N, CA, C and O atoms as a Tinker XYZ file with bonds, in Angstrom:
   416  protein
     1  N     -6.904000  -14.034000  -47.623000    73     2
     2  CA    -6.594000  -15.324000  -47.042000    64     1     3
     3  C     -7.907000  -16.066000  -46.785000    63     2     4     5
     4  O     -8.837000  -15.501000  -46.209000    81     3
     5  N     -7.983000  -17.310000  -47.206000    73     3     6
     6  CA    -9.198000  -18.078000  -47.004000    64     5     7
     7  C     -9.147000  -18.827000  -45.674000    63     6     8     9
     8  O     -8.079000  -19.071000  -45.113000    81     7
     9  N    -10.319000  -19.177000  -45.195000    73     7    10
    10  CA   -10.448000  -19.879000  -43.921000    64     9    11
    11  C    -10.137000  -21.355000  -44.090000    63    10    12    13
    12  O    -10.640000  -21.985000  -45.020000    81    11
    13  N     -9.329000  -21.912000  -43.224000    73    11    14
    14  CA    -8.993000  -23.333000  -43.234000    64    13    15
    15  C     -9.467000  -23.971000  -41.931000    63    14    16    17
    16  O     -8.867000  -23.763000  -40.876000    81    15
    17  N    -10.541000  -24.742000  -42.008000    73    15    18
    18  CA   -11.096000  -25.387000  -40.823000    64    17    19
    19  C    -10.242000  -26.569000  -40.391000    63    18    20    21
    20  O     -9.697000  -27.292000  -41.226000    81    19
    21  N    -10.129000  -26.759000  -39.081000    73    19    22
    22  CA    -9.442000  -27.921000  -38.530000    64    21    23
    23  C    -10.312000  -29.163000  -38.666000    63    22    24    25
    24  O     -9.816000  -30.282000  -38.530000    81    23
    25  N    -11.591000  -28.983000  -38.930000    73    23    26
    26  CA   -12.538000  -30.094000  -39.036000    64    25    27
    27  C    -12.678000  -30.629000  -40.460000    63    26    28    29
    28  O    -13.338000  -31.645000  -40.678000    81    27
    29  N    -12.075000  -29.966000  -41.408000    73    27    30
    30  CA   -12.307000  -30.294000  -42.816000    64    29    31
    31  C    -11.923000  -31.728000  -43.147000    63    30    32    33
    32  O    -10.830000  -32.201000  -42.833000    81    31
    33  N    -12.876000  -32.402000  -43.799000    73    31    34
    34  CA   -12.652000  -33.747000  -44.303000    64    33    35
    35  C    -13.684000  -34.003000  -45.399000    63    34    36    37
    36  O    -14.612000  -33.215000  -45.585000    81    35
    37  N    -13.518000  -35.098000  -46.114000    73    35    38
    38  CA   -14.378000  -35.389000  -47.256000    64    37    39
    39  C    -15.851000  -35.520000  -46.868000    63    38    40    41
    40  O    -16.725000  -35.023000  -47.578000    81    39
    41  N    -16.128000  -36.181000  -45.754000    73    39    42
    42  CA   -17.532000  -36.382000  -45.368000    64    41    43
    43  C    -18.197000  -35.070000  -44.947000    63    42    44    45
    44  O    -19.379000  -34.868000  -45.228000    81    43
    45  N    -17.472000  -34.187000  -44.288000    73    43    46
    46  CA   -18.047000  -32.891000  -43.919000    64    45    47
    47  C    -18.203000  -32.020000  -45.156000    63    46    48    49
    48  O    -19.184000  -31.286000  -45.278000    81    47
    49  N    -17.239000  -32.094000  -46.081000    73    47    50
    50  CA   -17.398000  -31.384000  -47.359000    64    49    51
    51  C    -18.681000  -31.825000  -48.059000    63    50    52    53
    52  O    -19.417000  -30.994000  -48.591000    81    51
    53  N    -18.950000  -33.126000  -48.060000    73    51    54
    54  CA   -20.149000  -33.651000  -48.704000    64    53    55
    55  C    -21.410000  -33.120000  -48.010000    63    54    56    57
    56  O    -22.381000  -32.759000  -48.676000    81    55
    57  N    -21.393000  -33.075000  -46.683000    73    55    58
    58  CA   -22.530000  -32.532000  -45.933000    64    57    59
    59  C    -22.767000  -31.074000  -46.302000    63    58    60    61
    60  O    -23.899000  -30.684000  -46.591000    81    59
    61  N    -21.728000  -30.278000  -46.296000    73    59    62
    62  CA   -21.877000  -28.855000  -46.596000    64    61    63
    63  C    -22.293000  -28.627000  -48.045000    63    62    64    65
    64  O    -23.084000  -27.726000  -48.325000    81    63
    65  N    -21.779000  -29.423000  -48.958000    73    63    66
    66  CA   -22.224000  -29.327000  -50.351000    64    65    67
    67  C    -23.711000  -29.636000  -50.458000    63    66    68    69
    68  O    -24.425000  -29.006000  -51.238000    81    67
    69  N    -24.178000  -30.605000  -49.675000    73    67    70
    70  CA   -25.609000  -30.935000  -49.662000    64    69    71
    71  C    -26.423000  -29.751000  -49.154000    63    70    72    73
    72  O    -27.460000  -29.421000  -49.729000    81    71
    73  N    -25.964000  -29.109000  -48.083000    73    71    74
    74  CA   -26.684000  -27.952000  -47.527000    64    73    75
    75  C    -26.708000  -26.814000  -48.547000    63    74    76    77
    76  O    -27.745000  -26.181000  -48.746000    81    75
    77  N    -25.597000  -26.559000  -49.177000    73    75    78
    78  CA   -25.522000  -25.488000  -50.175000    64    77    79
    79  C    -26.468000  -25.747000  -51.344000    63    78    80    81
    80  O    -26.963000  -24.803000  -51.959000    81    79
    81  N    -26.722000  -27.014000  -51.653000    73    79    82
    82  CA   -27.580000  -27.352000  -52.785000    64    81    83
    83  C    -29.067000  -27.124000  -52.513000    63    82    84    85
    84  O    -29.862000  -27.082000  -53.452000    81    83
    85  N    -29.452000  -26.977000  -51.253000    73    83    86
    86  CA   -30.861000  -26.783000  -50.918000    64    85    87
    87  C    -31.340000  -25.441000  -51.458000    63    86    88    89
    88  O    -30.624000  -24.443000  -51.375000    81    87
    89  N    -32.560000  -25.416000  -52.014000    73    87    90
    90  CA   -33.024000  -24.229000  -52.722000    64    89    91
    91  C    -34.218000  -23.534000  -52.089000    63    90    92    93
    92  O    -34.648000  -22.489000  -52.578000    81    91
    93  N    -34.753000  -24.079000  -51.033000    73    91    94
    94  CA   -35.905000  -23.439000  -50.410000    64    93    95
    95  C    -35.982000  -23.833000  -48.941000    63    94    96    97
    96  O    -35.311000  -24.768000  -48.503000    81    95
    97  N    -36.796000  -23.121000  -48.195000    73    95    98
    98  CA   -37.018000  -23.456000  -46.793000    64    97    99
    99  C    -37.632000  -24.860000  -46.693000    63    98   100   101
   100  O    -37.265000  -25.636000  -45.811000    81    99
   101  N    -38.564000  -25.184000  -47.594000    73    99   102
   102  CA   -39.175000  -26.518000  -47.573000    64   101   103
   103  C    -38.116000  -27.607000  -47.764000    63   102   104   105
   104  O    -38.135000  -28.619000  -47.064000    81   103
   105  N    -37.201000  -27.403000  -48.703000    73   103   106
   106  CA   -36.135000  -28.382000  -48.909000    64   105   107
   107  C    -35.273000  -28.508000  -47.658000    63   106   108   109
   108  O    -34.837000  -29.604000  -47.307000    81   107
   109  N    -35.030000  -27.389000  -46.991000    73   107   110
   110  CA   -34.264000  -27.426000  -45.741000    64   109   111
   111  C    -34.995000  -28.256000  -44.693000    63   110   112   113
   112  O    -34.390000  -29.105000  -44.038000    81   111
   113  N    -36.293000  -28.014000  -44.533000    73   111   114
   114  CA   -37.071000  -28.811000  -43.575000    64   113   115
   115  C    -36.969000  -30.294000  -43.907000    63   114   116   117
   116  O    -36.725000  -31.113000  -43.022000    81   115
   117  N    -37.153000  -30.642000  -45.172000    73   115   118
   118  CA   -37.113000  -32.047000  -45.581000    64   117   119
   119  C    -35.756000  -32.682000  -45.251000    63   118   120   121
   120  O    -35.686000  -33.766000  -44.672000    81   119
   121  N    -34.688000  -31.985000  -45.632000    73   119   122
   122  CA   -33.349000  -32.533000  -45.419000    64   121   123
   123  C    -33.014000  -32.634000  -43.939000    63   122   124   125
   124  O    -32.579000  -33.687000  -43.473000    81   123
   125  N    -33.211000  -31.550000  -43.197000    73   123   126
   126  CA   -32.823000  -31.540000  -41.789000    64   125   127
   127  C    -33.705000  -32.440000  -40.931000    63   126   128   129
   128  O    -33.233000  -32.983000  -39.933000    81   127
   129  N    -34.967000  -32.610000  -41.294000    73   127   130
   130  CA   -35.808000  -33.552000  -40.562000    64   129   131
   131  C    -35.318000  -34.982000  -40.749000    63   130   132   133
   132  O    -35.418000  -35.795000  -39.830000    81   131
   133  N    -34.792000  -35.294000  -41.924000    73   131   134
   134  CA   -34.211000  -36.619000  -42.151000    64   133   135
   135  C    -32.842000  -36.749000  -41.481000    63   134   136   137
   136  O    -32.510000  -37.811000  -40.955000    81   135
   137  N    -32.061000  -35.694000  -41.497000    73   135   138
   138  CA   -30.684000  -35.735000  -41.009000    64   137   139
   139  C    -30.581000  -35.700000  -39.485000    63   138   140   141
   140  O    -29.763000  -36.408000  -38.899000    81   139
   141  N    -31.404000  -34.883000  -38.854000    73   139   142
   142  CA   -31.265000  -34.604000  -37.424000    64   141   143
   143  C    -32.455000  -35.120000  -36.628000    63   142   144   145
   144  O    -33.556000  -35.280000  -37.154000    81   143
   145  N    -32.209000  -35.375000  -35.358000    73   143   146
   146  CA   -33.330000  -35.639000  -34.455000    64   145   147
   147  C    -34.017000  -34.307000  -34.177000    63   146   148   149
   148  O    -33.444000  -33.244000  -34.415000    81   147
   149  N    -35.221000  -34.368000  -33.683000    73   147   150
   150  CA   -35.957000  -33.146000  -33.341000    64   149   151
   151  C    -35.165000  -32.331000  -32.327000    63   150   152   153
   152  O    -35.056000  -31.112000  -32.459000    81   151
   153  N    -34.613000  -32.998000  -31.315000    73   151   154
   154  CA   -33.871000  -32.260000  -30.283000    64   153   155
   155  C    -32.594000  -31.635000  -30.839000    63   154   156   157
   156  O    -32.216000  -30.543000  -30.414000    81   155
   157  N    -31.920000  -32.302000  -31.784000    73   155   158
   158  CA   -30.723000  -31.713000  -32.403000    64   157   159
   159  C    -31.081000  -30.458000  -33.187000    63   158   160   161
   160  O    -30.392000  -29.441000  -33.107000    81   159
   161  N    -32.160000  -30.545000  -33.938000    73   159   162
   162  CA   -32.595000  -29.394000  -34.740000    64   161   163
   163  C    -33.028000  -28.235000  -33.845000    63   162   164   165
   164  O    -32.702000  -27.079000  -34.117000    81   163
   165  N    -33.758000  -28.545000  -32.786000    73   163   166
   166  CA   -34.186000  -27.504000  -31.850000    64   165   167
   167  C    -32.987000  -26.878000  -31.146000    63   166   168   169
   168  O    -32.977000  -25.672000  -30.899000    81   167
   169  N    -31.981000  -27.679000  -30.821000    73   167   170
   170  CA   -30.777000  -27.150000  -30.168000    64   169   171
   171  C    -30.024000  -26.199000  -31.095000    63   170   172   173
   172  O    -29.544000  -25.154000  -30.656000    81   171
   173  N    -29.919000  -26.558000  -32.373000    73   171   174
   174  CA   -29.246000  -25.663000  -33.321000    64   173   175
   175  C    -30.016000  -24.355000  -33.490000    63   174   176   177
   176  O    -29.421000  -23.278000  -33.537000    81   175
   177  N    -31.336000  -24.455000  -33.580000    73   175   178
   178  CA   -32.160000  -23.253000  -33.711000    64   177   179
   179  C    -32.027000  -22.382000  -32.458000    63   178   180   181
   180  O    -31.955000  -21.157000  -32.552000    81   179
   181  N    -31.995000  -23.018000  -31.298000    73   179   182
   182  CA   -31.835000  -22.279000  -30.041000    64   181   183
   183  C    -30.496000  -21.549000  -30.019000    63   182   184   185
   184  O    -30.436000  -20.391000  -29.608000    81   183
   185  N    -29.437000  -22.199000  -30.450000    73   183   186
   186  CA   -28.112000  -21.569000  -30.455000    64   185   187
   187  C    -28.079000  -20.350000  -31.363000    63   186   188   189
   188  O    -27.494000  -19.325000  -31.011000    81   187
   189  N    -28.701000  -20.455000  -32.521000    73   187   190
   190  CA   -28.740000  -19.305000  -33.424000    64   189   191
   191  C    -29.549000  -18.167000  -32.808000    63   190   192   193
   192  O    -29.170000  -17.002000  -32.929000    81   191
   193  N    -30.645000  -18.492000  -32.158000    73   191   194
   194  CA   -31.451000  -17.468000  -31.483000    64   193   195
   195  C    -30.652000  -16.808000  -30.360000    63   194   196   197
   196  O    -30.712000  -15.591000  -30.189000    81   195
   197  N    -29.909000  -17.600000  -29.601000    73   195   198
   198  CA   -29.050000  -17.048000  -28.547000    64   197   199
   199  C    -28.006000  -16.115000  -29.160000    63   198   200   201
   200  O    -27.761000  -15.032000  -28.629000    81   199
   201  N    -27.394000  -16.519000  -30.263000    73   199   202
   202  CA   -26.394000  -15.671000  -30.928000    64   201   203
   203  C    -27.016000  -14.352000  -31.365000    63   202   204   205
   204  O    -26.414000  -13.291000  -31.199000    81   203
   205  N    -28.220000  -14.420000  -31.923000    73   203   206
   206  CA   -28.912000  -13.199000  -32.347000    64   205   207
   207  C    -29.150000  -12.283000  -31.152000    63   206   208   209
   208  O    -28.938000  -11.073000  -31.240000    81   207
   209  N    -29.589000  -12.858000  -30.043000    73   207   210
   210  CA   -29.875000  -12.053000  -28.852000    64   209   211
   211  C    -28.600000  -11.470000  -28.254000    63   210   212   213
   212  O    -28.590000  -10.316000  -27.827000    81   211
   213  N    -27.528000  -12.253000  -28.220000    73   211   214
   214  CA   -26.244000  -11.728000  -27.732000    64   213   215
   215  C    -25.770000  -10.585000  -28.623000    63   214   216   217
   216  O    -25.242000   -9.586000  -28.134000    81   215
   217  N    -25.957000  -10.734000  -29.910000    73   215   218
   218  CA   -25.576000   -9.700000  -30.862000    64   217   219
   219  C    -26.340000   -8.400000  -30.608000    63   218   220   221
   220  O    -25.854000   -7.312000  -30.918000    81   219
   221  N    -27.531000   -8.528000  -30.045000    73   219   222
   222  CA   -28.350000   -7.355000  -29.701000    64   221   223
   223  C    -28.114000   -6.891000  -28.266000    63   222   224   225
   224  O    -28.855000   -6.057000  -27.746000    81   223
   225  N    -27.069000   -7.441000  -27.625000    73   223   226
   226  CA   -26.668000   -7.059000  -26.266000    64   225   227
   227  C    -27.732000   -7.339000  -25.210000    63   226   228   229
   228  O    -27.846000   -6.606000  -24.228000    81   227
   229  N    -28.503000   -8.388000  -25.411000    73   227   230
   230  CA   -29.481000   -8.813000  -24.407000    64   229   231
   231  C    -28.723000   -9.571000  -23.323000    63   230   232   233
   232  O    -27.783000  -10.305000  -23.629000    81   231
   233  N    -29.113000   -9.407000  -22.075000    73   231   234
   234  CA   -28.392000  -10.010000  -20.954000    64   233   235
   235  C    -28.551000  -11.523000  -20.925000    63   234   236   237
   236  O    -29.528000  -12.075000  -21.431000    81   235
   237  N    -27.565000  -12.178000  -20.319000    73   235   238
   238  CA   -27.602000  -13.631000  -20.185000    64   237   239
   239  C    -28.901000  -14.078000  -19.515000    63   238   240   241
   240  O    -29.541000  -15.027000  -19.967000    81   239
   241  N    -29.286000  -13.398000  -18.444000    73   239   242
   242  CA   -30.483000  -13.832000  -17.717000    64   241   243
   243  C    -31.739000  -13.708000  -18.573000    63   242   244   245
   244  O    -32.603000  -14.584000  -18.531000    81   243
   245  N    -31.849000  -12.639000  -19.344000    73   243   246
   246  CA   -33.004000  -12.491000  -20.238000    64   245   247
   247  C    -32.986000  -13.549000  -21.341000    63   246   248   249
   248  O    -34.029000  -14.094000  -21.700000    81   247
   249  N    -31.799000  -13.838000  -21.878000    73   247   250
   250  CA   -31.678000  -14.864000  -22.917000    64   249   251
   251  C    -32.076000  -16.228000  -22.361000    63   250   252   253
   252  O    -32.813000  -16.980000  -22.999000    81   251
   253  N    -31.576000  -16.536000  -21.160000    73   251   254
   254  CA   -31.905000  -17.819000  -20.532000    64   253   255
   255  C    -33.405000  -17.945000  -20.315000    63   254   256   257
   256  O    -33.978000  -19.006000  -20.563000    81   255
   257  N    -34.046000  -16.876000  -19.856000    73   255   258
   258  CA   -35.501000  -16.898000  -19.629000    64   257   259
   259  C    -36.271000  -17.070000  -20.931000    63   258   260   261
   260  O    -37.223000  -17.848000  -20.991000    81   259
   261  N    -35.870000  -16.358000  -21.963000    73   259   262
   262  CA   -36.618000  -16.363000  -23.228000    64   261   263
   263  C    -36.370000  -17.603000  -24.068000    63   262   264   265
   264  O    -37.258000  -18.029000  -24.807000    81   263
   265  N    -35.171000  -18.201000  -23.972000    73   263   266
   266  CA   -34.837000  -19.330000  -24.850000    64   265   267
   267  C    -34.775000  -20.674000  -24.126000    63   266   268   269
   268  O    -34.896000  -21.726000  -24.753000    81   267
   269  N    -34.587000  -20.637000  -22.812000    73   267   270
   270  CA   -34.393000  -21.878000  -22.066000    64   269   271
   271  C    -32.965000  -22.393000  -22.134000    63   270   272   273
   272  O    -32.671000  -23.460000  -21.595000    81   271
   273  N    -32.076000  -21.662000  -22.782000    73   271   274
   274  CA   -30.669000  -22.069000  -22.877000    64   273   275
   275  C    -29.987000  -21.895000  -21.525000    63   274   276   277
   276  O    -30.289000  -20.966000  -20.775000    81   275
   277  N    -29.075000  -22.791000  -21.234000    73   275   278
   278  CA   -28.308000  -22.675000  -19.995000    64   277   279
   279  C    -27.299000  -21.543000  -20.124000    63   278   280   281
   280  O    -26.940000  -21.134000  -21.228000    81   279
   281  N    -26.848000  -21.046000  -18.977000    73   279   282
   282  CA   -25.830000  -19.990000  -19.022000    64   281   283
   283  C    -24.526000  -20.525000  -19.609000    63   282   284   285
   284  O    -23.767000  -19.764000  -20.210000    81   283
   285  N    -24.251000  -21.820000  -19.446000    73   283   286
   286  CA   -23.052000  -22.415000  -20.050000    64   285   287
   287  C    -23.151000  -22.366000  -21.583000    63   286   288   289
   288  O    -22.175000  -22.044000  -22.261000    81   287
   289  N    -24.321000  -22.686000  -22.116000    73   287   290
   290  CA   -24.528000  -22.623000  -23.564000    64   289   291
   291  C    -24.412000  -21.190000  -24.054000    63   290   292   293
   292  O    -23.777000  -20.930000  -25.076000    81   291
   293  N    -25.015000  -20.272000  -23.340000    73   291   294
   294  CA   -24.956000  -18.863000  -23.717000    64   293   295
   295  C    -23.509000  -18.372000  -23.711000    63   294   296   297
   296  O    -23.089000  -17.655000  -24.619000    81   295
   297  N    -22.760000  -18.753000  -22.701000    73   295   298
   298  CA   -21.360000  -18.351000  -22.596000    64   297   299
   299  C    -20.534000  -18.920000  -23.746000    63   298   300   301
   300  O    -19.678000  -18.228000  -24.298000    81   299
   301  N    -20.790000  -20.181000  -24.110000    73   299   302
   302  CA   -20.061000  -20.797000  -25.218000    64   301   303
   303  C    -20.343000  -20.067000  -26.520000    63   302   304   305
   304  O    -19.429000  -19.813000  -27.304000    81   303
   305  N    -21.594000  -19.731000  -26.750000    73   303   306
   306  CA   -21.965000  -19.025000  -27.975000    64   305   307
   307  C    -21.347000  -17.631000  -27.974000    63   306   308   309
   308  O    -20.907000  -17.147000  -29.016000    81   307
   309  N    -21.312000  -16.993000  -26.825000    73   307   310
   310  CA   -20.688000  -15.674000  -26.722000    64   309   311
   311  C    -19.199000  -15.751000  -27.070000    63   310   312   313
   312  O    -18.671000  -14.871000  -27.750000    81   311
   313  N    -18.529000  -16.804000  -26.604000    73   311   314
   314  CA   -17.105000  -16.997000  -26.960000    64   313   315
   315  C    -16.956000  -17.184000  -28.471000    63   314   316   317
   316  O    -16.028000  -16.651000  -29.079000    81   315
   317  N    -17.875000  -17.944000  -29.072000    73   315   318
   318  CA   -17.820000  -18.133000  -30.526000    64   317   319
   319  C    -18.012000  -16.807000  -31.258000    63   318   320   321
   320  O    -17.332000  -16.533000  -32.247000    81   319
   321  N    -18.933000  -15.993000  -30.771000    73   319   322
   322  CA   -19.156000  -14.686000  -31.397000    64   321   323
   323  C    -17.924000  -13.805000  -31.299000    63   322   324   325
   324  O    -17.613000  -13.059000  -32.227000    81   323
   325  N    -17.224000  -13.890000  -30.178000    73   323   326
   326  CA   -16.058000  -13.033000  -29.965000    64   325   327
   327  C    -14.775000  -13.595000  -30.565000    63   326   328   329
   328  O    -13.975000  -12.845000  -31.125000    81   327
   329  N    -14.569000  -14.907000  -30.454000    73   327   330
   330  CA   -13.268000  -15.489000  -30.796000    64   329   331
   331  C    -13.339000  -16.651000  -31.779000    63   330   332   333
   332  O    -12.311000  -17.255000  -32.087000    81   331
   333  N    -14.520000  -16.975000  -32.273000    73   331   334
   334  CA   -14.695000  -18.156000  -33.110000    64   333   335
   335  C    -14.360000  -17.919000  -34.570000    63   334   336   337
   336  O    -13.645000  -16.983000  -34.925000    81   335
   337  N    -14.895000  -18.788000  -35.397000    73   335   338
   338  CA   -14.610000  -18.783000  -36.836000    64   337   339
   339  C    -15.466000  -17.772000  -37.601000    63   338   340   341
   340  O    -15.382000  -17.700000  -38.827000    81   339
   341  N    -16.278000  -17.000000  -36.903000    73   339   342
   342  CA   -17.135000  -15.953000  -37.465000    64   341   343
   343  C    -18.310000  -16.496000  -38.269000    63   342   344   345
   344  O    -18.890000  -15.784000  -39.089000    81   343
   345  N    -18.660000  -17.757000  -38.032000    73   343   346
   346  CA   -19.810000  -18.341000  -38.703000    64   345   347
   347  C    -21.122000  -17.709000  -38.279000    63   346   348   349
   348  O    -21.972000  -17.401000  -39.115000    81   347
   349  N    -21.285000  -17.515000  -36.970000    73   347   350
   350  CA   -22.492000  -16.831000  -36.499000    64   349   351
   351  C    -22.573000  -15.434000  -37.107000    63   350   352   353
   352  O    -23.636000  -15.001000  -37.553000    81   351
   353  N    -21.454000  -14.744000  -37.119000    73   351   354
   354  CA   -21.417000  -13.370000  -37.643000    64   353   355
   355  C    -21.846000  -13.342000  -39.109000    63   354   356   357
   356  O    -22.616000  -12.468000  -39.507000    81   355
   357  N    -21.362000  -14.281000  -39.913000    73   355   358
   358  CA   -21.757000  -14.343000  -41.321000    64   357   359
   359  C    -23.276000  -14.436000  -41.463000    63   358   360   361
   360  O    -23.888000  -13.696000  -42.233000    81   359
   361  N    -23.865000  -15.349000  -40.715000    73   359   362
   362  CA   -25.311000  -15.562000  -40.811000    64   361   363
   363  C    -26.085000  -14.371000  -40.262000    63   362   364   365
   364  O    -27.051000  -13.923000  -40.880000    81   363
   365  N    -25.676000  -13.861000  -39.125000    73   363   366
   366  CA   -26.395000  -12.723000  -38.523000    64   365   367
   367  C    -26.326000  -11.491000  -39.410000    63   366   368   369
   368  O    -27.310000  -10.760000  -39.533000    81   367
   369  N    -25.184000  -11.254000  -40.024000    73   367   370
   370  CA   -25.033000  -10.085000  -40.890000    64   369   371
   371  C    -25.826000  -10.214000  -42.189000    63   370   372   373
   372  O    -26.206000   -9.212000  -42.795000    81   371
   373  N    -26.067000  -11.436000  -42.605000    73   371   374
   374  CA   -26.788000  -11.656000  -43.863000    64   373   375
   375  C    -28.297000  -11.754000  -43.693000    63   374   376   377
   376  O    -29.021000  -11.808000  -44.686000    81   375
   377  N    -28.781000  -11.779000  -42.473000    73   375   378
   378  CA   -30.209000  -11.950000  -42.244000    64   377   379
   379  C    -30.775000  -10.849000  -41.356000    63   378   380   381
   380  O    -31.251000  -11.131000  -40.257000    81   379
   381  N    -30.732000   -9.611000  -41.810000    73   379   382
   382  CA   -31.254000   -8.530000  -40.969000    64   381   383
   383  C    -32.753000   -8.642000  -40.708000    63   382   384   385
   384  O    -33.243000   -8.125000  -39.704000    81   383
   385  N    -33.483000   -9.307000  -41.593000    73   383   386
   386  CA   -34.932000   -9.449000  -41.424000    64   385   387
   387  C    -35.282000  -10.543000  -40.413000    63   386   388   389
   388  O    -36.439000  -10.654000  -40.010000    81   387
   389  N    -34.307000  -11.348000  -39.999000    73   387   390
   390  CA   -34.584000  -12.448000  -39.070000    64   389   391
   391  C    -35.165000  -11.927000  -37.764000    63   390   392   393
   392  O    -36.063000  -12.548000  -37.196000    81   391
   393  N    -34.669000  -10.802000  -37.286000    73   391   394
   394  CA   -35.175000  -10.223000  -36.049000    64   393   395
   395  C    -36.644000   -9.827000  -36.202000    63   394   396   397
   396  O    -37.463000  -10.130000  -35.334000    81   395
   397  N    -36.977000   -9.153000  -37.299000    73   395   398
   398  CA   -38.346000   -8.721000  -37.533000    64   397   399
   399  C    -39.285000   -9.915000  -37.641000    63   398   400   401
   400  O    -40.399000   -9.870000  -37.118000    81   399
   401  N    -38.860000  -10.978000  -38.307000    73   399   402
   402  CA   -39.676000  -12.169000  -38.467000    64   401   403
   403  C    -39.877000  -12.871000  -37.139000    63   402   404   405
   404  O    -40.975000  -13.348000  -36.854000    81   403
   405  N    -38.827000  -12.943000  -36.312000    73   403   406
   406  CA   -38.922000  -13.643000  -35.041000    64   405   407
   407  C    -39.869000  -12.946000  -34.081000    63   406   408   409
   408  O    -40.475000  -13.601000  -33.233000    81   407
   409  N    -40.007000  -11.646000  -34.194000    73   407   410
   410  CA   -40.838000  -10.898000  -33.261000    64   409   411
   411  C    -42.306000  -10.905000  -33.632000    63   410   412   413
   412  O    -43.149000  -10.557000  -32.805000    81   411
   413  N    -42.636000  -11.293000  -34.858000    73   411   414
   414  CA   -44.033000  -11.251000  -35.304000    64   413   415
   415  C    -44.815000  -12.454000  -34.845000    63   414   416
   416  O    -46.005000  -12.565000  -35.140000    81   415
């Protein structure tokens, strides 16, 4: 059974097709710097980092200290990890080296 998003529409399909077409980290930087504000991009990166830390069973207080994320944000991401569309899980499972890179 395939996933059917409640958000699906032509403009979001076009956005995701654009993301899928990117071929390098540099292309990602170029596209996302044009698409997003600095704070939007930093917020998305922070959320992914919080998801990674939650996946490693790090406590809310340690995550808040290390990332600056609010406990409300951490709780929302935790709900997504447990009950969401499994998007975080897909990315976390496909990037085992992300932890090693982040710590260096």
